C-alpha positions as CSV (number, residue, x, y, z in Angstrom):
1,M,0.0,0.0,0.0
2,S,2.9,2.3,0.6
3,R,4.1,2.1,-3.0
4,F,0.5,2.9,-4.1
5,N,0.4,6.0,-1.9
6,T,3.8,7.1,-3.2
7,L,2.7,6.8,-6.8
8,I,-0.6,8.7,-6.1
9,E,1.3,11.4,-4.3
10,R,3.8,11.8,-7.1
11,A,1.1,12.0,-9.7
12,Y,-0.9,14.4,-7.7
13,A,2.2,16.6,-7.1
14,S,2.8,16.6,-10.9
15,H,-0.7,17.6,-11.5
16,E,-0.5,20.5,-9.0
17,T,2.8,21.7,-10.5
18,A,1.3,21.7,-14.0
19,H,-1.9,23.4,-12.7
20,G,0.3,26.1,-11.1
21,K,2.1,26.7,-14.3
22,L,-1.2,27.5,-16.0
23,N,-1.3,30.7,-14.0
24,L,1.0,32.0,-16.8
25,Q,-2.2,32.8,-18.6
26,K,-2.6,35.9,-16.4
27,T,0.9,37.1,-17.3
28,K,0.3,36.3,-21.0
29,T,-2.9,38.5,-20.9
30,I,-0.9,41.4,-19.4
31,T,1.9,41.0,-22.0
32,D,-0.7,40.9,-24.8
33,A,-2.2,44.2,-23.6
34,A,1.2,45.8,-23.5
35,L,1.9,44.5,-27.0
36,R,-1.3,46.1,-28.3
37,I,-0.3,49.4,-26.8
38,L,3.2,49.2,-28.4
39,E,1.6,48.2,-31.7
40,S,-0.5,51.4,-31.6
41,E,2.5,53.5,-30.7
42,Y,4.6,51.9,-33.5
43,S,1.7,52.6,-35.9
44,A,1.5,56.2,-34.9
45,K,5.2,57.1,-34.4
46,G,7.2,54.3,-35.8
47,S,9.1,53.8,-32.6
48,R,9.9,51.1,-30.1
49,F,10.0,48.3,-32.7
50,D,12.6,46.4,-30.7
51,E,10.3,46.3,-27.7
52,L,7.4,45.2,-29.9
53,L,9.4,42.2,-31.2
54,Q,10.5,41.2,-27.7
55,L,6.9,41.2,-26.5
56,E,5.9,39.1,-29.5
57,K,8.7,36.6,-28.6
58,D,7.5,36.6,-25.0
59,L,4.0,35.8,-26.0
60,V,5.2,32.8,-28.1
61,E,7.2,31.6,-25.1
62,Y,4.1,31.9,-22.8
63,D,2.0,30.0,-25.3
64,F,4.6,27.2,-25.4
65,K,4.8,27.1,-21.6
66,I,1.0,27.0,-21.2
67,L,0.7,24.2,-23.7
68,K,3.5,22.3,-21.9
69,A,1.6,22.8,-18.6
70,V,-1.6,21.5,-20.1
71,V,0.2,18.4,-21.4
72,E,1.9,17.8,-18.0
73,S,-1.5,18.1,-16.3
74,H,-3.1,15.6,-18.5
75,L,-0.2,13.2,-18.1
76,A,-0.4,13.5,-14.4
77,K,-4.2,12.8,-14.5
78,A,-3.6,9.8,-16.7
79,G,-0.9,8.6,-14.2
80,I,-3.4,8.8,-11.3
81,G,-6.0,7.0,-13.4
82,T,-3.5,4.3,-14.3
83,V,-2.4,3.8,-10.7
84,C,-6.0,3.6,-9.5
85,F,-6.9,1.2,-12.3
86,L,-4.0,-1.1,-11.5
87,N,-4.7,-1.0,-7.8
88,S,-8.5,-1.2,-8.1
89,C,-9.3,2.2,-6.5
């Protein structure tokens, strides 16, 4: 039973870690808003292009991290399901 508990705890911890990473969505939303402001400024004045490119790069990285967190969360849930199935939860 100890091994079973350990497996469940690990899978649950993995799920919680992945779920915590999904909070990146808030940061992404703020970055997206900043990007829109810079796009407007660039359209009007033609300035701060380097910052605009950096924010676009940041958004792509956030998207990747969010996707990775979703996958990790699903894998952890599958791990919990597998452990339960094998141990007749």
